[in-house]
MARGU-221409 format. One record per residue: x, y, z of N, C-alpha, C in turn; residue in three letters; residue number from 1. Coordinates in nm, 2 decimals, padded with zeros to 4 digits. Example, Ala and Ser with C-alpha at 12.3 -4.5 7.8 and 13.67 -1.06 7.14 Angstrom:
// MARGU-221409
+--------+--------+--------+--------+--------+--------+--------+--------+--------+---------+-----+
!    npx !    npy !    npz !   capx !   capy !   capz !    cpx !    cpy !    cpz ! residuo ! num !
+--------+--------+--------+--------+--------+--------+--------+--------+--------+---------+-----+
!  01.32 ! -00.57 !  00.78 !  01.23 ! -00.45 !  00.78 !  01.32 ! -00.33 !  00.78 !     ALA !   1 !
!  01.28 ! -00.22 !  00.71 !  01.37 ! -00.11 !  00.71 !  01.29 !  00.00 !  00.79 !     SER !   2 !
+--------+--------+--------+--------+--------+--------+--------+--------+--------+---------+-----+
***
This chain:
// MARGU-221409
+--------+--------+--------+--------+--------+--------+--------+--------+--------+---------+-----+
!    npx !    npy !    npz !   capx !   capy !   capz !    cpx !    cpy !    cpz ! residuo ! num !
+--------+--------+--------+--------+--------+--------+--------+--------+--------+---------+-----+
!  19.78 !  13.57 !  00.11 !  19.88 !  13.68 !  00.10 !  19.84 !  13.76 ! -00.02 !     MET !   1 !
!  19.87 !  13.89 ! -00.02 !  19.85 !  13.99 ! -00.13 !  19.99 !  14.06 ! -00.15 !     THR !   2 !
!  20.03 !  14.06 ! -00.28 !  20.15 !  14.13 ! -00.31 !  20.12 !  14.28 ! -00.32 !     ILE !   3 !
!  20.20 !  14.37 ! -00.27 !  20.18 !  14.51 ! -00.27 !  20.29 !  14.57 ! -00.36 !     SER !   4 !
!  20.25 !  14.62 ! -00.48 !  20.35 !  14.68 ! -00.57 !  20.36 !  14.83 ! -00.53 !     ILE !   5 !
!  20.48 !  14.88 ! -00.52 !  20.51 !  15.02 ! -00.48 !  20.53 !  15.11 ! -00.60 !     ARG !   6 !
!  20.61 !  15.07 ! -00.69 !  20.65 !  15.16 ! -00.80 !  20.71 !  15.08 ! -00.92 !     SER !   7 !
!  20.73 !  15.15 ! -01.03 !  20.80 !  15.09 ! -01.14 !  20.95 !  15.13 ! -01.13 !     LEU !   8 !
!  21.04 !  15.03 ! -01.14 !  21.18 !  15.06 ! -01.14 !  21.23 !  15.09 ! -01.28 !     ASP !   9 !
!  21.20 !  15.00 ! -01.38 !  21.25 !  15.02 ! -01.51 !  21.16 !  14.94 ! -01.61 !     HIS !  10 !
!  21.17 !  14.98 ! -01.74 !  21.12 !  14.90 ! -01.84 !  21.22 !  14.89 ! -01.95 !     LEU !  11 !
!  21.20 !  14.80 ! -02.05 !  21.30 !  14.78 ! -02.15 !  21.24 !  14.83 ! -02.29 !     VAL !  12 !
!  21.32 !  14.90 ! -02.36 !  21.29 !  14.94 ! -02.49 !  21.39 !  14.87 ! -02.59 !     ILE !  13 !
!  21.34 !  14.81 ! -02.69 !  21.43 !  14.75 ! -02.79 !  21.45 !  14.85 ! -02.91 !     THR !  14 !
!  21.58 !  14.87 ! -02.94 !  21.61 !  14.97 ! -03.04 !  21.67 !  14.91 ! -03.17 !     ALA !  15 !
!  21.63 !  14.97 ! -03.28 !  21.68 !  14.93 ! -03.41 !  21.83 !  14.99 ! -03.42 !     ARG !  16 !
!  21.84 !  15.11 ! -03.37 !  21.97 !  15.19 ! -03.38 !  22.00 !  15.24 ! -03.24 !     ASP !  17 !
!  22.08 !  15.17 ! -03.16 !  22.10 !  15.20 ! -03.02 !  22.14 !  15.34 ! -03.00 !     LEU !  18 !
!  22.24 !  15.39 ! -03.08 !  22.29 !  15.53 ! -03.07 !  22.18 !  15.63 ! -03.09 !     ARG !  19 !
!  22.10 !  15.61 ! -03.19 !  21.99 !  15.71 ! -03.22 !  21.88 !  15.71 ! -03.11 !     ALA !  20 !
!  21.86 !  15.59 ! -03.05 !  21.76 !  15.59 ! -02.94 !  21.82 !  15.66 ! -02.82 !     THR !  21 !
!  21.94 !  15.63 ! -02.79 !  22.00 !  15.70 ! -02.67 !  22.01 !  15.85 ! -02.69 !     ILE !  22 !
!  22.04 !  15.89 ! -02.81 !  22.05 !  16.03 ! -02.84 !  21.91 !  16.10 ! -02.83 !     ASP !  23 !
!  21.81 !  16.03 ! -02.87 !  21.67 !  16.09 ! -02.86 !  21.64 !  16.11 ! -02.71 !     PHE !  24 !
!  21.65 !  16.01 ! -02.63 !  21.61 !  16.02 ! -02.49 !  21.70 !  16.11 ! -02.41 !     TYR !  25 !
!  21.83 !  16.13 ! -02.45 !  21.91 !  16.22 ! -02.38 !  21.90 !  16.37 ! -02.43 !     THR !  26 !
!  21.90 !  16.38 ! -02.56 !  21.89 !  16.52 ! -02.62 !  21.75 !  16.58 ! -02.62 !     ASN !  27 !
!  21.65 !  16.50 ! -02.65 !  21.52 !  16.55 ! -02.66 !  21.45 !  16.55 ! -02.53 !     VAL !  28 !
!  21.46 !  16.44 ! -02.45 !  21.39 !  16.43 ! -02.33 !  21.47 !  16.46 ! -02.20 !     LEU !  29 !
!  21.60 !  16.48 ! -02.22 !  21.68 !  16.53 ! -02.11 !  21.72 !  16.41 ! -02.01 !     GLY !  30 !
!  21.71 !  16.29 ! -02.05 !  21.75 !  16.18 ! -01.96 !  21.90 !  16.16 ! -01.96 !     MET !  31 !
!  21.95 !  16.09 ! -01.86 !  22.09 !  16.06 ! -01.85 !  22.13 !  15.92 ! -01.90 !     LYS !  32 !
!  22.22 !  15.91 ! -01.99 !  22.27 !  15.78 ! -02.04 !  22.36 !  15.72 ! -01.94 !     HIS !  33 !
!  22.34 !  15.59 ! -01.91 !  22.43 !  15.52 ! -01.83 !  22.46 !  15.38 ! -01.90 !     VAL !  34 !
!  22.59 !  15.35 ! -01.91 !  22.64 !  15.22 ! -01.96 !  22.67 !  15.14 ! -01.84 !     ALA !  35 !
!  22.63 !  15.01 ! -01.85 !  22.65 !  14.92 ! -01.73 !  22.67 !  14.78 ! -01.78 !     PHE !  36 !
!  22.72 !  14.69 ! -01.69 !  22.73 !  14.55 ! -01.72 !  22.81 !  14.52 ! -01.84 !     GLY !  37 !
!  22.77 !  14.42 ! -01.92 !  22.84 !  14.38 ! -02.04 !  22.78 !  14.45 ! -02.16 !     ASN !  38 !
!  22.82 !  14.57 ! -02.19 !  22.77 !  14.65 ! -02.30 !  22.62 !  14.67 ! -02.30 !     ASN !  39 !
!  22.56 !  14.70 ! -02.18 !  22.42 !  14.73 ! -02.16 !  22.41 !  14.88 ! -02.14 !     LEU !  40 !
!  22.29 !  14.93 ! -02.18 !  22.27 !  15.08 ! -02.18 !  22.13 !  15.11 ! -02.12 !     HIS !  41 !
!  22.12 !  15.22 ! -02.05 !  21.99 !  15.27 ! -02.00 !  21.99 !  15.42 ! -02.00 !     ALA !  42 !
!  21.87 !  15.48 ! -02.00 !  21.86 !  15.62 ! -01.98 !  21.78 !  15.64 ! -01.85 !     VAL !  43 !
!  21.83 !  15.72 ! -01.76 !  21.77 !  15.74 ! -01.63 !  21.69 !  15.87 ! -01.62 !     HIS !  44 !
!  21.59 !  15.88 ! -01.54 !  21.51 !  15.99 ! -01.52 !  21.44 !  15.97 ! -01.38 !     PHE !  45 !
!  21.45 !  16.07 ! -01.29 !  21.40 !  16.06 ! -01.16 !  21.45 !  15.93 ! -01.09 !     GLY !  46 !
!  21.37 !  15.85 ! -01.04 !  21.41 !  15.72 ! -00.97 !  21.38 !  15.60 ! -01.06 !     ASP !  47 !
!  21.36 !  15.63 ! -01.20 !  21.34 !  15.52 ! -01.29 !  21.44 !  15.52 ! -01.40 !     GLN !  48 !
!  21.43 !  15.41 ! -01.48 !  21.51 !  15.41 ! -01.60 !  21.44 !  15.32 ! -01.71 !     LYS !  49 !
!  21.49 !  15.35 ! -01.83 !  21.46 !  15.26 ! -01.95 !  21.59 !  15.19 ! -01.98 !     PHE !  50 !
!  21.59 !  15.06 ! -01.97 !  21.70 !  14.98 ! -02.03 !  21.68 !  14.98 ! -02.18 !     ASN !  51 !
!  21.78 !  15.00 ! -02.25 !  21.77 !  15.00 ! -02.40 !  21.85 !  14.88 ! -02.45 !     ILE !  52 !
!  21.78 !  14.79 ! -02.51 !  21.85 !  14.67 ! -02.58 !  21.86 !  14.69 ! -02.73 !     HIS !  53 !
!  21.97 !  14.67 ! -02.78 !  21.99 !  14.67 ! -02.93 !  21.92 !  14.55 ! -02.98 !     ASP !  54 !
!  21.83 !  14.57 ! -03.08 !  21.76 !  14.46 ! -03.14 !  21.85 !  14.35 ! -03.20 !     ALA !  55 !
!  21.97 !  14.39 ! -03.24 !  22.07 !  14.29 ! -03.30 !  22.14 !  14.21 ! -03.19 !     ALA !  56 !
!  22.13 !  14.24 ! -03.07 !  22.20 !  14.18 ! -02.96 !  22.11 !  14.09 ! -02.88 !     THR !  57 !
!  22.15 !  13.97 ! -02.85 !  22.07 !  13.88 ! -02.76 !  22.09 !  13.91 ! -02.62 !     ASP !  58 !
!  21.99 !  13.96 ! -02.55 !  22.00 !  13.99 ! -02.41 !  21.89 !  13.90 ! -02.34 !     VAL !  59 !
!  21.94 !  13.82 ! -02.25 !  21.84 !  13.73 ! -02.18 !  21.85 !  13.75 ! -02.03 !     SER !  60 !
!  21.74 !  13.73 ! -01.96 !  21.61 !  13.70 ! -02.02 !  21.54 !  13.82 ! -02.08 !     PRO !  61 !
!  21.44 !  13.79 ! -02.16 !  21.38 !  13.90 ! -02.24 !  21.23 !  13.87 ! -02.26 !     LYS !  62 !
!  21.15 !  13.97 ! -02.30 !  21.01 !  13.95 ! -02.32 !  20.99 !  13.84 ! -02.44 !     ALA !  63 !
!  20.88 !  13.79 ! -02.44 !  20.85 !  13.68 ! -02.54 !  20.84 !  13.74 ! -02.69 !     GLY !  64 !
!  20.80 !  13.86 ! -02.70 !  20.78 !  13.92 ! -02.84 !  20.85 !  14.05 ! -02.85 !     ASN !  65 !
!  20.98 !  14.06 ! -02.85 !  21.05 !  14.18 ! -02.85 !  21.04 !  14.24 ! -03.00 !     ILE !  66 !
!  21.02 !  14.37 ! -03.01 !  21.02 !  14.44 ! -03.14 !  21.03 !  14.59 ! -03.12 !     ALA !  67 !
!  21.12 !  14.65 ! -03.19 !  21.13 !  14.79 ! -03.18 !  21.00 !  14.86 ! -03.22 !     PRO !  68 !
!  20.96 !  14.96 ! -03.14 !  20.84 !  15.03 ! -03.17 !  20.71 !  14.97 ! -03.11 !     GLY !  69 !
!  20.72 !  14.88 ! -03.02 !  20.61 !  14.81 ! -02.96 !  20.56 !  14.88 ! -02.83 !     SER !  70 !
!  20.63 !  14.98 ! -02.78 !  20.60 !  15.04 ! -02.65 !  20.51 !  15.16 ! -02.67 !     GLU !  71 !
!  20.43 !  15.19 ! -02.57 !  20.34 !  15.30 ! -02.56 !  20.33 !  15.34 ! -02.41 !     ASP !  72 !
!  20.39 !  15.45 ! -02.38 !  20.40 !  15.49 ! -02.24 !  20.38 !  15.64 ! -02.21 !     PHE !  73 !
!  20.35 !  15.67 ! -02.09 !  20.33 !  15.81 ! -02.05 !  20.43 !  15.86 ! -01.95 !     CYS !  74 !
!  20.49 !  15.97 ! -01.97 !  20.59 !  16.03 ! -01.88 !  20.53 !  16.16 ! -01.82 !     LEU !  75 !
!  20.54 !  16.17 ! -01.69 !  20.49 !  16.30 ! -01.62 !  20.61 !  16.40 ! -01.62 !     ILE !  76 !
!  20.58 !  16.52 ! -01.67 !  20.68 !  16.62 ! -01.67 !  20.65 !  16.74 ! -01.58 !     SER !  77 !
!  20.75 !  16.80 ! -01.53 !  20.73 !  16.92 ! -01.45 !  20.73 !  17.04 ! -01.54 !     GLU !  78 !
!  20.78 !  17.02 ! -01.67 !  20.78 !  17.13 ! -01.77 !  20.64 !  17.14 ! -01.83 !     THR !  79 !
!  20.59 !  17.26 ! -01.83 !  20.45 !  17.27 ! -01.89 !  20.45 !  17.21 ! -02.03 !     PRO !  80 !
!  20.33 !  17.15 ! -02.07 !  20.32 !  17.08 ! -02.20 !  20.34 !  17.18 ! -02.31 !     VAL !  81 !
!  20.30 !  17.31 ! -02.29 !  20.32 !  17.40 ! -02.40 !  20.47 !  17.42 ! -02.43 !     SER !  82 !
!  20.55 !  17.42 ! -02.33 !  20.69 !  17.43 ! -02.35 !  20.75 !  17.30 ! -02.40 !     GLN !  83 !
!  20.70 !  17.19 ! -02.36 !  20.74 !  17.06 ! -02.42 !  20.71 !  17.06 ! -02.57 !     VAL !  84 !
!  20.60 !  17.10 ! -02.61 !  20.56 !  17.11 ! -02.75 !  20.66 !  17.20 ! -02.83 !     ILE !  85 !
!  20.69 !  17.31 ! -02.78 !  20.78 !  17.40 ! -02.85 !  20.92 !  17.34 ! -02.85 !     GLN !  86 !
!  20.97 !  17.27 ! -02.75 !  21.10 !  17.20 ! -02.75 !  21.10 !  17.09 ! -02.85 !     HIS !  87 !
!  20.99 !  17.01 ! -02.86 !  20.98 !  16.91 ! -02.96 !  20.99 !  16.96 ! -03.10 !     LEU !  88 !
!  20.92 !  17.07 ! -03.12 !  20.93 !  17.13 ! -03.26 !  21.07 !  17.18 ! -03.29 !     LYS !  89 !
!  21.13 !  17.24 ! -03.19 !  21.27 !  17.29 ! -03.20 !  21.37 !  17.18 ! -03.24 !     ASP !  90 !
!  21.34 !  17.06 ! -03.18 !  21.42 !  16.94 ! -03.20 !  21.38 !  16.86 ! -03.33 !     CYS !  91 !
!  21.28 !  16.91 ! -03.40 !  21.24 !  16.85 ! -03.53 !  21.15 !  16.72 ! -03.50 !     GLY !  92 !
!  21.09 !  16.71 ! -03.38 !  21.01 !  16.59 ! -03.35 !  20.87 !  16.62 ! -03.39 !     VAL !  93 !
!  20.81 !  16.54 ! -03.47 !  20.67 !  16.55 ! -03.52 !  20.57 !  16.52 ! -03.41 !     GLU !  94 !
!  20.48 !  16.61 ! -03.38 !  20.38 !  16.59 ! -03.28 !  20.26 !  16.51 ! -03.34 !     ILE !  95 !
!  20.23 !  16.40 ! -03.28 !  20.12 !  16.32 ! -03.33 !  19.98 !  16.37 ! -03.29 !     GLU !  96 !
!  19.98 !  16.42 ! -03.16 !  19.85 !  16.47 ! -03.11 !  19.88 !  16.55 ! -02.98 !     GLU !  97 !
!  19.80 !  16.66 ! -02.96 !  19.82 !  16.74 ! -02.84 !  19.84 !  16.88 ! -02.87 !     GLY !  98 !
!  19.81 !  16.96 ! -02.77 !  19.78 !  16.92 ! -02.63 !  19.63 !  16.87 ! -02.62 !     PRO !  99 !
!  19.61 !  16.76 ! -02.54 !  19.48 !  16.70 ! -02.52 !  19.47 !  16.66 ! -02.37 !     VAL ! 100 !
!  19.35 !  16.65 ! -02.32 !  19.33 !  16.61 ! -02.19 !  19.30 !  16.46 ! -02.19 !     THR ! 101 !
!  19.37 !  16.39 ! -02.10 !  19.36 !  16.24 ! -02.09 !  19.34 !  16.20 ! -01.94 !     ARG ! 102 !
!  19.30 !  16.08 ! -01.92 !  19.28 !  16.03 ! -01.79 !  19.41 !  15.95 ! -01.75 !     SER ! 103 !
!  19.47 !  16.00 ! -01.64 !  19.59 !  15.93 ! -01.59 !  19.56 !  15.83 ! -01.48 !     GLY ! 104 !
!  19.66 !  15.77 ! -01.43 !  19.64 !  15.67 ! -01.32 !  19.58 !  15.73 ! -01.20 !     ALA ! 105 !
!  19.62 !  15.86 ! -01.17 !  19.56 !  15.92 ! -01.04 !  19.48 !  16.04 ! -01.07 !     ALA ! 106 !
!  19.51 !  16.11 ! -01.18 !  19.44 !  16.24 ! -01.21 !  19.43 !  16.27 ! -01.36 !     GLU ! 107 !
!  19.36 !  16.37 ! -01.39 !  19.35 !  16.41 ! -01.53 !  19.49 !  16.47 ! -01.57 !     ALA ! 108 !
!  19.52 !  16.45 ! -01.70 !  19.65 !  16.49 ! -01.75 !  19.63 !  16.58 ! -01.88 !     LEU ! 109 !
!  19.72 !  16.67 ! -01.90 !  19.73 !  16.75 ! -02.02 !  19.85 !  16.68 ! -02.09 !     GLU ! 110 !
!  19.83 !  16.63 ! -02.21 !  19.93 !  16.55 ! -02.28 !  19.96 !  16.59 ! -02.42 !     SER ! 111 !
!  20.08 !  16.55 ! -02.46 !  20.13 !  16.56 ! -02.60 !  20.18 !  16.42 ! -02.64 !     VAL ! 112 !
!  20.16 !  16.38 ! -02.76 !  20.20 !  16.25 ! -02.81 !  20.30 !  16.27 ! -02.93 !     TYR ! 113 !
!  20.40 !  16.18 ! -02.93 !  20.50 !  16.18 ! -03.04 !  20.57 !  16.05 ! -03.04 !     PHE ! 114 !
!  20.65 !  16.02 ! -03.14 !  20.72 !  15.89 ! -03.15 !  20.87 !  15.91 ! -03.14 !     ARG ! 115 !
!  20.93 !  15.81 ! -03.08 !  21.08 !  15.80 ! -03.07 !  21.13 !  15.74 ! -03.20 !     ASP ! 116 !
!  21.27 !  15.73 ! -03.22 !  21.32 !  15.69 ! -03.35 !  21.28 !  15.54 ! -03.38 !     PRO ! 117 !
!  21.23 !  15.46 ! -03.29 !  21.19 !  15.33 ! -03.31 !  21.04 !  15.31 ! -03.34 !     ASP ! 118 !
!  20.97 !  15.43 ! -03.32 !  20.82 !  15.42 ! -03.34 !  20.74 !  15.40 ! -03.22 !     GLY ! 119 !
!  20.81 !  15.40 ! -03.10 !  20.74 !  15.39 ! -02.98 !  20.65 !  15.51 ! -02.96 !     ASN ! 120 !
!  20.53 !  15.50 ! -02.91 !  20.45 !  15.61 ! -02.88 !  20.48 !  15.67 ! -02.74 !     LEU ! 121 !
!  20.52 !  15.79 ! -02.74 !  20.56 !  15.86 ! -02.61 !  20.46 !  15.97 ! -02.58 !     VAL ! 122 !
!  20.41 !  15.96 ! -02.46 !  20.31 !  16.07 ! -02.42 !  20.38 !  16.14 ! -02.30 !     GLU ! 123 !
!  20.39 !  16.27 ! -02.31 !  20.45 !  16.35 ! -02.21 !  20.33 !  16.44 ! -02.15 !     VAL ! 124 !
!  20.32 !  16.44 ! -02.02 !  20.20 !  16.50 ! -01.96 !  20.23 !  16.58 ! -01.84 !     SER ! 125 !
!  20.14 !  16.67 ! -01.81 !  20.13 !  16.74 ! -01.68 !  20.00 !  16.70 ! -01.61 !     ASN ! 126 !
!  20.01 !  16.70 ! -01.48 !  19.88 !  16.68 ! -01.41 !  19.80 !  16.81 ! -01.42 !     VAL ! 127 !
!  19.68 !  16.79 ! -01.47 !  19.59 !  16.90 ! -01.49 !  19.55 !  16.97 ! -01.35 !     SER ! 128 !
!  19.54 !  17.10 ! -01.35 !  19.51 !  17.17 ! -01.23 !  19.36 !  17.18 ! -01.22 !     GLU ! 129 !
+--------+--------+--------+--------+--------+--------+--------+--------+--------+---------+-----+
***
């Protein structure tokens, strides 16, 4: 038997300051905040979400080595990277690198890198034409 994975549903981000992390993903990246369950939080985008766990709250089950700032991920945007860069600057977000060309899972990407309030490395990309 072979398992066939179709897509990513969600991943979990651990936050030092839950409100600051939610504000960043909603205000800077345009995601939608959703509260659910017993004081749990997520930000939704497309058909995926990031669950956001407060570092001070025990949520189980959880990864073996949770730590704010340990994530590094790439988000594909329909907004041109040049406009993303201007929006990040307008929001006071420091750009770490970009625009640069990178190799994505399926195609070449034009990317910009920056960090969220917890220090996670965020890459926002467009599929290169």
